[in-house]
TORFI-851514 format. One record per residue (C-alpha): residue number from 1; residue in three letters; x, y, z. Coordinates in steps of 0.5 Angstrom, whole numbers. Last residue first. Layout:
<sites>
<site num="NUM" residuo="ala" c1="X" c2="Y" c3="Z"/>
...
</sites>
This chain:
<sites>
<site num="351" residuo="trp" c1="-84" c2="63" c3="7"/>
<site num="350" residuo="leu" c1="-80" c2="68" c3="2"/>
<site num="349" residuo="arg" c1="-79" c2="74" c3="6"/>
<site num="348" residuo="his" c1="-73" c2="77" c3="2"/>
<site num="347" residuo="pro" c1="-67" c2="81" c3="5"/>
<site num="346" residuo="arg" c1="-64" c2="85" c3="-1"/>
<site num="345" residuo="his" c1="-58" c2="83" c3="-4"/>
<site num="344" residuo="thr" c1="-55" c2="87" c3="-10"/>
<site num="343" residuo="ser" c1="-48" c2="88" c3="-8"/>
<site num="342" residuo="ala" c1="-47" c2="82" c3="-3"/>
<site num="341" residuo="val" c1="-49" c2="78" c3="-9"/>
<site num="340" residuo="arg" c1="-44" c2="81" c3="-14"/>
<site num="339" residuo="glu" c1="-39" c2="80" c3="-9"/>
<site num="338" residuo="gly" c1="-40" c2="73" c3="-7"/>
<site num="337" residuo="ile" c1="-41" c2="71" c3="-15"/>
<site num="336" residuo="arg" c1="-34" c2="74" c3="-16"/>
<site num="335" residuo="pro" c1="-31" c2="71" c3="-10"/>
<site num="334" residuo="val" c1="-34" c2="64" c3="-13"/>
<site num="333" residuo="thr" c1="-31" c2="65" c3="-20"/>
<site num="332" residuo="gly" c1="-24" c2="67" c3="-18"/>
<site num="331" residuo="arg" c1="-21" c2="65" c3="-25"/>
<site num="330" residuo="arg" c1="-16" c2="60" c3="-22"/>
<site num="329" residuo="ser" c1="-22" c2="56" c3="-19"/>
<site num="328" residuo="leu" c1="-26" c2="57" c3="-25"/>
<site num="327" residuo="thr" c1="-21" c2="54" c3="-29"/>
<site num="326" residuo="val" c1="-19" c2="49" c3="-24"/>
<site num="325" residuo="ala" c1="-26" c2="46" c3="-24"/>
<site num="324" residuo="leu" c1="-27" c2="46" c3="-32"/>
<site num="323" residuo="glu" c1="-20" c2="42" c3="-33"/>
<site num="322" residuo="cys" c1="-23" c2="37" c3="-28"/>
<site num="321" residuo="ala" c1="-29" c2="36" c3="-32"/>
<site num="320" residuo="ala" c1="-25" c2="36" c3="-38"/>
<site num="319" residuo="ser" c1="-22" c2="30" c3="-35"/>
<site num="318" residuo="val" c1="-28" c2="27" c3="-32"/>
<site num="317" residuo="ala" c1="-31" c2="27" c3="-39"/>
<site num="316" residuo="pro" c1="-25" c2="24" c3="-43"/>
<site num="315" residuo="ala" c1="-25" c2="18" c3="-37"/>
<site num="314" residuo="lys" c1="-32" c2="16" c3="-38"/>
<site num="313" residuo="ser" c1="-38" c2="20" c3="-36"/>
<site num="312" residuo="ala" c1="-45" c2="16" c3="-35"/>
<site num="311" residuo="gly" c1="-47" c2="20" c3="-29"/>
<site num="310" residuo="his" c1="-45" c2="27" c3="-32"/>
<site num="309" residuo="ala" c1="-40" c2="31" c3="-29"/>
<site num="308" residuo="ile" c1="-42" c2="36" c3="-23"/>
<site num="307" residuo="val" c1="-37" c2="41" c3="-22"/>
<site num="306" residuo="val" c1="-37" c2="44" c3="-15"/>
<site num="305" residuo="thr" c1="-33" c2="51" c3="-13"/>
<site num="304" residuo="gly" c1="-33" c2="53" c3="-6"/>
<site num="303" residuo="asn" c1="-37" c2="57" c3="-1"/>
<site num="302" residuo="leu" c1="-44" c2="56" c3="-5"/>
<site num="301" residuo="gly" c1="-48" c2="60" c3="-10"/>
<site num="300" residuo="leu" c1="-46" c2="56" c3="-16"/>
<site num="299" residuo="leu" c1="-47" c2="48" c3="-18"/>
<site num="298" residuo="val" c1="-43" c2="48" c3="-24"/>
<site num="297" residuo="ala" c1="-45" c2="43" c3="-30"/>
<site num="296" residuo="gly" c1="-41" c2="38" c3="-34"/>
<site num="295" residuo="gly" c1="-34" c2="37" c3="-37"/>
<site num="294" residuo="tyr" c1="-36" c2="41" c3="-43"/>
<site num="293" residuo="ala" c1="-33" c2="36" c3="-48"/>
<site num="292" residuo="glu" c1="-37" c2="31" c3="-45"/>
<site num="291" residuo="ser" c1="-43" c2="34" c3="-48"/>
<site num="290" residuo="asp" c1="-41" c2="33" c3="-55"/>
<site num="289" residuo="leu" c1="-44" c2="39" c3="-59"/>
<site num="288" residuo="arg" c1="-38" c2="43" c3="-61"/>
<site num="287" residuo="gln" c1="-34" c2="36" c3="-62"/>
<site num="286" residuo="ala" c1="-40" c2="34" c3="-67"/>
<site num="285" residuo="leu" c1="-40" c2="40" c3="-71"/>
<site num="284" residuo="glu" c1="-32" c2="40" c3="-71"/>
<site num="283" residuo="arg" c1="-32" c2="33" c3="-74"/>
<site num="282" residuo="leu" c1="-38" c2="35" c3="-79"/>
<site num="281" residuo="arg" c1="-34" c2="41" c3="-81"/>
<site num="280" residuo="ala" c1="-27" c2="37" c3="-82"/>
<site num="279" residuo="arg" c1="-31" c2="31" c3="-86"/>
<site num="278" residuo="gln" c1="-35" c2="36" c3="-91"/>
<site num="277" residuo="met" c1="-31" c2="33" c3="-97"/>
<site num="276" residuo="leu" c1="-32" c2="26" c3="-94"/>
<site num="275" residuo="ala" c1="-39" c2="27" c3="-92"/>
<site num="274" residuo="gly" c1="-41" c2="29" c3="-100"/>
<site num="273" residuo="phe" c1="-37" c2="23" c3="-102"/>
<site num="272" residuo="arg" c1="-41" c2="18" c3="-97"/>
<site num="271" residuo="ala" c1="-48" c2="22" c3="-100"/>
<site num="270" residuo="leu" c1="-45" c2="20" c3="-107"/>
<site num="269" residuo="arg" c1="-44" c2="13" c3="-106"/>
<site num="268" residuo="ser" c1="-51" c2="12" c3="-102"/>
<site num="267" residuo="asp" c1="-54" c2="11" c3="-96"/>
<site num="266" residuo="ser" c1="-48" c2="12" c3="-91"/>
<site num="265" residuo="val" c1="-49" c2="20" c3="-90"/>
<site num="264" residuo="ser" c1="-56" c2="19" c3="-89"/>
<site num="263" residuo="asp" c1="-55" c2="14" c3="-83"/>
<site num="262" residuo="lys" c1="-50" c2="19" c3="-80"/>
<site num="261" residuo="leu" c1="-54" c2="24" c3="-80"/>
<site num="260" residuo="glu" c1="-60" c2="21" c3="-77"/>
<site num="259" residuo="ala" c1="-56" c2="19" c3="-71"/>
<site num="258" residuo="phe" c1="-53" c2="26" c3="-71"/>
<site num="257" residuo="ala" c1="-60" c2="29" c3="-70"/>
<site num="256" residuo="tyr" c1="-62" c2="23" c3="-65"/>
<site num="255" residuo="arg" c1="-56" c2="25" c3="-61"/>
<site num="254" residuo="val" c1="-58" c2="33" c3="-61"/>
<site num="253" residuo="ala" c1="-65" c2="32" c3="-60"/>
<site num="252" residuo="gly" c1="-64" c2="28" c3="-54"/>
<site num="251" residuo="glu" c1="-59" c2="33" c3="-51"/>
<site num="250" residuo="met" c1="-64" c2="38" c3="-52"/>
<site num="249" residuo="thr" c1="-70" c2="34" c3="-49"/>
<site num="248" residuo="lys" c1="-65" c2="33" c3="-43"/>
<site num="247" residuo="leu" c1="-63" c2="41" c3="-42"/>
<site num="246" residuo="ala" c1="-71" c2="43" c3="-43"/>
<site num="245" residuo="val" c1="-73" c2="38" c3="-38"/>
<site num="244" residuo="asn" c1="-67" c2="40" c3="-33"/>
<site num="243" residuo="gly" c1="-69" c2="47" c3="-34"/>
<site num="242" residuo="thr" c1="-76" c2="47" c3="-33"/>
<site num="241" residuo="phe" c1="-75" c2="43" c3="-26"/>
<site num="240" residuo="gly" c1="-70" c2="47" c3="-24"/>
<site num="239" residuo="asp" c1="-73" c2="54" c3="-25"/>
<site num="238" residuo="thr" c1="-71" c2="58" c3="-31"/>
<site num="237" residuo="val" c1="-66" c2="63" c3="-33"/>
<site num="236" residuo="ile" c1="-62" c2="64" c3="-39"/>
<site num="235" residuo="val" c1="-55" c2="67" c3="-39"/>
<site num="234" residuo="asp" c1="-52" c2="70" c3="-46"/>
<site num="233" residuo="ala" c1="-58" c2="71" c3="-50"/>
<site num="232" residuo="val" c1="-60" c2="70" c3="-57"/>
<site num="231" residuo="gly" c1="-55" c2="65" c3="-58"/>
<site num="230" residuo="thr" c1="-59" c2="61" c3="-62"/>
<site num="229" residuo="leu" c1="-58" c2="54" c3="-58"/>
<site num="228" residuo="leu" c1="-64" c2="55" c3="-53"/>
<site num="227" residuo="asp" c1="-68" c2="59" c3="-57"/>
<site num="226" residuo="his" c1="-73" c2="54" c3="-59"/>
<site num="225" residuo="gly" c1="-75" c2="53" c3="-52"/>
<site num="224" residuo="glu" c1="-78" c2="60" c3="-52"/>
<site num="223" residuo="ile" c1="-75" c2="67" c3="-50"/>
<site num="222" residuo="asn" c1="-77" c2="72" c3="-45"/>
<site num="221" residuo="gly" c1="-74" c2="79" c3="-44"/>
<site num="220" residuo="thr" c1="-67" c2="83" c3="-45"/>
<site num="219" residuo="phe" c1="-65" c2="83" c3="-38"/>
<site num="218" residuo="arg" c1="-58" c2="86" c3="-37"/>
<site num="217" residuo="ile" c1="-58" c2="85" c3="-30"/>
<site num="216" residuo="gly" c1="-54" c2="90" c3="-25"/>
<site num="215" residuo="pro" c1="-60" c2="93" c3="-22"/>
<site num="214" residuo="ala" c1="-67" c2="89" c3="-22"/>
<site num="213" residuo="ala" c1="-73" c2="92" c3="-25"/>
<site num="212" residuo="val" c1="-74" c2="88" c3="-31"/>
<site num="211" residuo="leu" c1="-72" c2="82" c3="-27"/>
<site num="210" residuo="leu" c1="-77" c2="83" c3="-22"/>
<site num="209" residuo="glu" c1="-83" c2="84" c3="-27"/>
<site num="208" residuo="his" c1="-80" c2="78" c3="-31"/>
<site num="207" residuo="ala" c1="-80" c2="74" c3="-24"/>
<site num="206" residuo="arg" c1="-87" c2="76" c3="-23"/>
<site num="205" residuo="lys" c1="-90" c2="73" c3="-30"/>
<site num="204" residuo="val" c1="-85" c2="67" c3="-29"/>
<site num="203" residuo="leu" c1="-88" c2="65" c3="-22"/>
<site num="202" residuo="lys" c1="-95" c2="67" c3="-24"/>
<site num="201" residuo="asn" c1="-95" c2="62" c3="-30"/>
<site num="200" residuo="gly" c1="-93" c2="64" c3="-37"/>
<site num="199" residuo="lys" c1="-94" c2="70" c3="-43"/>
<site num="198" residuo="glu" c1="-95" c2="77" c3="-40"/>
<site num="197" residuo="ala" c1="-88" c2="80" c3="-42"/>
<site num="196" residuo="glu" c1="-89" c2="77" c3="-49"/>
<site num="195" residuo="ser" c1="-83" c2="72" c3="-52"/>
<site num="194" residuo="gly" c1="-88" c2="66" c3="-51"/>
<site num="193" residuo="ile" c1="-88" c2="60" c3="-47"/>
<site num="192" residuo="thr" c1="-82" c2="61" c3="-42"/>
<site num="191" residuo="leu" c1="-75" c2="62" c3="-41"/>
<site num="190" residuo="leu" c1="-73" c2="68" c3="-38"/>
<site num="189" residuo="ala" c1="-67" c2="72" c3="-42"/>
<site num="188" residuo="val" c1="-60" c2="75" c3="-39"/>
<site num="187" residuo="arg" c1="-55" c2="79" c3="-44"/>
<site num="186" residuo="pro" c1="-48" c2="78" c3="-41"/>
<site num="185" residuo="ala" c1="-45" c2="85" c3="-39"/>
<site num="184" residuo="glu" c1="-38" c2="83" c3="-42"/>
<site num="183" residuo="ile" c1="-37" c2="76" c3="-43"/>
<site num="182" residuo="gly" c1="-31" c2="73" c3="-41"/>
<site num="181" residuo="his" c1="-33" c2="65" c3="-41"/>
<site num="180" residuo="ala" c1="-32" c2="63" c3="-34"/>
<site num="179" residuo="thr" c1="-31" c2="70" c3="-31"/>
<site num="178" residuo="glu" c1="-37" c2="74" c3="-34"/>
<site num="177" residuo="ala" c1="-41" c2="68" c3="-36"/>
<site num="176" residuo="tyr" c1="-41" c2="66" c3="-28"/>
<site num="175" residuo="ala" c1="-42" c2="73" c3="-26"/>
<site num="174" residuo="thr" c1="-48" c2="73" c3="-30"/>
<site num="173" residuo="gly" c1="-51" c2="66" c3="-28"/>
<site num="172" residuo="leu" c1="-51" c2="68" c3="-21"/>
<site num="171" residuo="his" c1="-54" c2="74" c3="-22"/>
<site num="170" residuo="ala" c1="-59" c2="71" c3="-26"/>
<site num="169" residuo="phe" c1="-60" c2="66" c3="-21"/>
<site num="168" residuo="gln" c1="-62" c2="71" c3="-16"/>
<site num="167" residuo="val" c1="-67" c2="74" c3="-20"/>
<site num="166" residuo="met" c1="-70" c2="67" c3="-20"/>
<site num="165" residuo="met" c1="-70" c2="66" c3="-13"/>
<site num="164" residuo="glu" c1="-74" c2="72" c3="-12"/>
<site num="163" residuo="pro" c1="-79" c2="69" c3="-16"/>
<site num="162" residuo="lys" c1="-80" c2="63" c3="-12"/>
<site num="161" residuo="val" c1="-77" c2="56" c3="-13"/>
<site num="160" residuo="glu" c1="-80" c2="49" c3="-14"/>
<site num="159" residuo="ala" c1="-75" c2="44" c3="-18"/>
<site num="158" residuo="asn" c1="-69" c2="47" c3="-15"/>
<site num="157" residuo="ala" c1="-62" c2="44" c3="-17"/>
<site num="156" residuo="gly" c1="-64" c2="42" c3="-24"/>
<site num="155" residuo="ala" c1="-62" c2="46" c3="-29"/>
<site num="154" residuo="asp" c1="-62" c2="53" c3="-26"/>
<site num="153" residuo="leu" c1="-59" c2="56" c3="-30"/>
<site num="152" residuo="leu" c1="-57" c2="56" c3="-37"/>
<site num="151" residuo="val" c1="-51" c2="59" c3="-39"/>
<site num="150" residuo="thr" c1="-50" c2="61" c3="-47"/>
<site num="149" residuo="pro" c1="-43" c2="59" c3="-50"/>
<site num="148" residuo="thr" c1="-39" c2="64" c3="-54"/>
<site num="147" residuo="pro" c1="-39" c2="65" c3="-61"/>
<site num="146" residuo="leu" c1="-43" c2="61" c3="-62"/>
<site num="145" residuo="thr" c1="-48" c2="57" c3="-58"/>
<site num="144" residuo="pro" c1="-45" c2="50" c3="-54"/>
<site num="143" residuo="leu" c1="-50" c2="51" c3="-48"/>
<site num="142" residuo="ala" c1="-46" c2="52" c3="-41"/>
<site num="141" residuo="val" c1="-50" c2="49" c3="-36"/>
<site num="140" residuo="ala" c1="-51" c2="52" c3="-29"/>
<site num="139" residuo="ile" c1="-54" c2="49" c3="-23"/>
<site num="138" residuo="ala" c1="-57" c2="53" c3="-18"/>
<site num="137" residuo="pro" c1="-55" c2="55" c3="-10"/>
<site num="136" residuo="arg" c1="-61" c2="57" c3="-6"/>
<site num="135" residuo="leu" c1="-62" c2="64" c3="-3"/>
<site num="134" residuo="val" c1="-55" c2="67" c3="-3"/>
<site num="133" residuo="gly" c1="-54" c2="72" c3="2"/>
<site num="132" residuo="pro" c1="-48" c2="70" c3="4"/>
<site num="131" residuo="leu" c1="-45" c2="64" c3="0"/>
<site num="130" residuo="gly" c1="-48" c2="58" c3="1"/>
<site num="129" residuo="lys" c1="-45" c2="53" c3="6"/>
<site num="128" residuo="leu" c1="-39" c2="48" c3="4"/>
<site num="127" residuo="arg" c1="-41" c2="42" c3="8"/>
<site num="126" residuo="leu" c1="-49" c2="42" c3="8"/>
<site num="125" residuo="arg" c1="-50" c2="46" c3="2"/>
<site num="124" residuo="gly" c1="-45" c2="41" c3="-2"/>
<site num="123" residuo="thr" c1="-48" c2="35" c3="1"/>
<site num="122" residuo="thr" c1="-55" c2="37" c3="-1"/>
<site num="121" residuo="val" c1="-53" c2="39" c3="-8"/>
<site num="120" residuo="ile" c1="-48" c2="33" c3="-9"/>
<site num="119" residuo="ala" c1="-53" c2="28" c3="-7"/>
<site num="118" residuo="ala" c1="-59" c2="31" c3="-11"/>
<site num="117" residuo="thr" c1="-54" c2="30" c3="-17"/>
<site num="116" residuo="ser" c1="-52" c2="23" c3="-16"/>
<site num="115" residuo="gly" c1="-45" c2="22" c3="-17"/>
<site num="114" residuo="ala" c1="-40" c2="25" c3="-23"/>
<site num="113" residuo="ser" c1="-36" c2="29" c3="-18"/>
<site num="112" residuo="val" c1="-31" c2="34" c3="-18"/>
<site num="111" residuo="val" c1="-30" c2="39" c3="-12"/>
<site num="110" residuo="ala" c1="-25" c2="45" c3="-12"/>
<site num="109" residuo="ser" c1="-19" c2="48" c3="-10"/>
<site num="108" residuo="ala" c1="-17" c2="43" c3="-5"/>
<site num="107" residuo="asp" c1="-14" c2="43" c3="2"/>
<site num="106" residuo="gly" c1="-17" c2="50" c3="4"/>
<site num="105" residuo="arg" c1="-21" c2="47" c3="10"/>
<site num="104" residuo="arg" c1="-28" c2="47" c3="6"/>
<site num="103" residuo="val" c1="-25" c2="44" c3="0"/>
<site num="102" residuo="leu" c1="-22" c2="38" c3="3"/>
<site num="101" residuo="his" c1="-29" c2="38" c3="7"/>
<site num="100" residuo="cys" c1="-32" c2="38" c3="0"/>
<site num="99" residuo="ala" c1="-28" c2="32" c3="-2"/>
<site num="98" residuo="val" c1="-30" c2="28" c3="5"/>
<site num="97" residuo="ala" c1="-37" c2="29" c3="3"/>
<site num="96" residuo="leu" c1="-37" c2="26" c3="-4"/>
<site num="95" residuo="ser" c1="-32" c2="20" c3="-1"/>
<site num="94" residuo="ser" c1="-38" c2="19" c3="4"/>
<site num="93" residuo="arg" c1="-36" c2="20" c3="11"/>
<site num="92" residuo="pro" c1="-43" c2="23" c3="13"/>
<site num="91" residuo="arg" c1="-46" c2="17" c3="10"/>
<site num="90" residuo="arg" c1="-54" c2="18" c3="12"/>
<site num="89" residuo="leu" c1="-54" c2="25" c3="12"/>
<site num="88" residuo="ser" c1="-52" c2="26" c3="5"/>
<site num="87" residuo="ala" c1="-56" c2="20" c3="3"/>
<site num="86" residuo="leu" c1="-62" c2="24" c3="5"/>
<site num="85" residuo="ala" c1="-61" c2="28" c3="-2"/>
<site num="84" residuo="gly" c1="-62" c2="22" c3="-6"/>
<site num="83" residuo="glu" c1="-59" c2="15" c3="-7"/>
<site num="82" residuo="asp" c1="-60" c2="11" c3="-14"/>
<site num="81" residuo="met" c1="-53" c2="13" c3="-16"/>
<site num="80" residuo="ala" c1="-50" c2="10" c3="-10"/>
<site num="79" residuo="ile" c1="-46" c2="15" c3="-4"/>
<site num="78" residuo="ala" c1="-40" c2="12" c3="-2"/>
<site num="77" residuo="glu" c1="-37" c2="10" c3="4"/>
<site num="76" residuo="glu" c1="-29" c2="8" c3="6"/>
<site num="75" residuo="ala" c1="-26" c2="15" c3="5"/>
<site num="74" residuo="arg" c1="-19" c2="16" c3="5"/>
<site num="73" residuo="val" c1="-15" c2="21" c3="1"/>
<site num="72" residuo="ile" c1="-11" c2="19" c3="-5"/>
<site num="71" residuo="pro" c1="-5" c2="22" c3="-8"/>
<site num="70" residuo="ile" c1="-4" c2="22" c3="-15"/>
<site num="69" residuo="glu" c1="3" c2="21" c3="-19"/>
<site num="68" residuo="lys" c1="6" c2="15" c3="-15"/>
<site num="67" residuo="ala" c1="1" c2="10" c3="-17"/>
<site num="66" residuo="ala" c1="0" c2="12" c3="-24"/>
<site num="65" residuo="asp" c1="2" c2="6" c3="-28"/>
<site num="64" residuo="his" c1="-5" c2="6" c3="-31"/>
<site num="63" residuo="asp" c1="-7" c2="-1" c3="-28"/>
<site num="62" residuo="thr" c1="-3" c2="1" c3="-21"/>
<site num="61" residuo="leu" c1="-8" c2="7" c3="-21"/>
<site num="60" residuo="ala" c1="-14" c2="2" c3="-20"/>
<site num="59" residuo="glu" c1="-10" c2="-2" c3="-15"/>
<site num="58" residuo="tyr" c1="-9" c2="4" c3="-11"/>
<site num="57" residuo="leu" c1="-16" c2="7" c3="-12"/>
<site num="56" residuo="val" c1="-19" c2="0" c3="-9"/>
<site num="55" residuo="arg" c1="-14" c2="0" c3="-3"/>
<site num="54" residuo="pro" c1="-15" c2="7" c3="-1"/>
<site num="53" residuo="pro" c1="-22" c2="7" c3="-1"/>
<site num="52" residuo="gly" c1="-25" c2="14" c3="-4"/>
<site num="51" residuo="val" c1="-22" c2="21" c3="-5"/>
<site num="50" residuo="leu" c1="-17" c2="22" c3="-11"/>
<site num="49" residuo="val" c1="-13" c2="28" c3="-11"/>
<site num="48" residuo="ile" c1="-11" c2="32" c3="-17"/>
<site num="47" residuo="pro" c1="-6" c2="37" c3="-20"/>
<site num="46" residuo="ile" c1="-8" c2="39" c3="-27"/>
<site num="45" residuo="gly" c1="-2" c2="38" c3="-32"/>
<site num="44" residuo="arg" c1="-7" c2="37" c3="-38"/>
<site num="43" residuo="glu" c1="-4" c2="31" c3="-41"/>
<site num="42" residuo="arg" c1="-1" c2="28" c3="-35"/>
<site num="41" residuo="val" c1="-5" c2="30" c3="-29"/>
<site num="40" residuo="ala" c1="-12" c2="30" c3="-33"/>
<site num="39" residuo="his" c1="-11" c2="24" c3="-36"/>
<site num="38" residuo="val" c1="-9" c2="20" c3="-30"/>
<site num="37" residuo="ala" c1="-16" c2="23" c3="-27"/>
<site num="36" residuo="gly" c1="-20" c2="21" c3="-32"/>
<site num="35" residuo="ala" c1="-17" c2="14" c3="-32"/>
<site num="34" residuo="val" c1="-19" c2="14" c3="-24"/>
<site num="33" residuo="ile" c1="-26" c2="16" c3="-26"/>
<site num="32" residuo="glu" c1="-26" c2="11" c3="-31"/>
<site num="31" residuo="his" c1="-24" c2="6" c3="-26"/>
<site num="30" residuo="pro" c1="-28" c2="8" c3="-20"/>
<site num="29" residuo="ala" c1="-33" c2="9" c3="-22"/>
<site num="28" residuo="his" c1="-37" c2="8" c3="-28"/>
<site num="27" residuo="asp" c1="-44" c2="10" c3="-27"/>
<site num="26" residuo="gly" c1="-41" c2="16" c3="-23"/>
<site num="25" residuo="gly" c1="-39" c2="18" c3="-16"/>
<site num="24" residuo="met" c1="-33" c2="13" c3="-13"/>
<site num="23" residuo="ala" c1="-27" c2="17" c3="-14"/>
<site num="22" residuo="asp" c1="-30" c2="24" c3="-12"/>
<site num="21" residuo="leu" c1="-24" c2="28" c3="-15"/>
<site num="20" residuo="ala" c1="-21" c2="34" c3="-10"/>
<site num="19" residuo="ile" c1="-18" c2="38" c3="-15"/>
<site num="18" residuo="pro" c1="-11" c2="40" c3="-12"/>
<site num="17" residuo="pro" c1="-9" c2="46" c3="-8"/>
<site num="16" residuo="asp" c1="-3" c2="50" c3="-12"/>
<site num="15" residuo="ser" c1="2" c2="50" c3="-6"/>
<site num="14" residuo="asp" c1="-1" c2="49" c3="1"/>
<site num="13" residuo="pro" c1="1" c2="41" c3="1"/>
<site num="12" residuo="leu" c1="-4" c2="37" c3="3"/>
<site num="11" residuo="arg" c1="-6" c2="36" c3="11"/>
<site num="10" residuo="asp" c1="-6" c2="30" c3="15"/>
<site num="9" residuo="gly" c1="-12" c2="29" c3="20"/>
<site num="8" residuo="arg" c1="-16" c2="24" c3="17"/>
<site num="7" residuo="ala" c1="-10" c2="20" c3="14"/>
<site num="6" residuo="leu" c1="-7" c2="21" c3="7"/>
<site num="5" residuo="val" c1="-5" c2="16" c3="3"/>
<site num="4" residuo="asp" c1="3" c2="18" c3="1"/>
<site num="3" residuo="glu" c1="6" c2="11" c3="4"/>
<site num="2" residuo="arg" c1="2" c2="7" c3="-2"/>
<site num="1" residuo="met" c1="0" c2="0" c3="0"/>
</sites>
């Protein structure tokens, strides 16, 4: 067994804190998670610490001849993919909880997990706490629009919200778009069933009124679902239920379209020749629309950086998630969000 496996009371080096990678979260954990960690270290130069059962992770690292490259922090418990928010309370020493604890005490710069989304949200709130003034954290996803990605939030953290929360999601998304994607004065839109101000349910109508009057928000009005990939907005705000349905519908539509395209270009010799002539453009389009290339979603509003990789992530997606996490950490996304919320926060009576 490795000598550099850290005990509970040990501390990681102070210089360049690593990414705390939940090695037991995901459909293909731990082997694909470990493979992703090895790729992130060797190909991207990202410092990683794996969190999970030492013996299992040591054996997985040995398969990649990387036992001396990546340290391990002990966590014998794991939250299964089919477990929900309550698992965070039942397993206080899970690999996810320990990873969050490393960030909280400054031994890691960010958490990356491909585990249960509900468990990640709950554990993050319990272990890292929300930034002062943040009503609810929100999941932000970068949609592959051009020339810059569009940030969609909330993508699943809060199924039921208040209008004031959606205004704060706009602030979270604005800060994220500025720091992660370099967008100046991001345009914010509200996802609903019509572009007119009066379209939508009571929640959306009230959120629209508040967004119009919100200081520091460049609100451009309502948009519909067909505008998600058109680039008409830099930040799209909605509740977690609607956002999650919209995101998964879009991902399914993209997969279907590419499957149909693949069948079409192989129908005849002429079609195959045309595809050959356009292969570079088709490859570029496929890479741009590949959700694994973006590394996952970000849980915004916590006192720490948390990246949520897709549950079915393989090694390349895990590596991309680690790169996203280190980018957000180095660009100071959490402090930037804290500053924006502090400058705009007004206490609301929600309940």
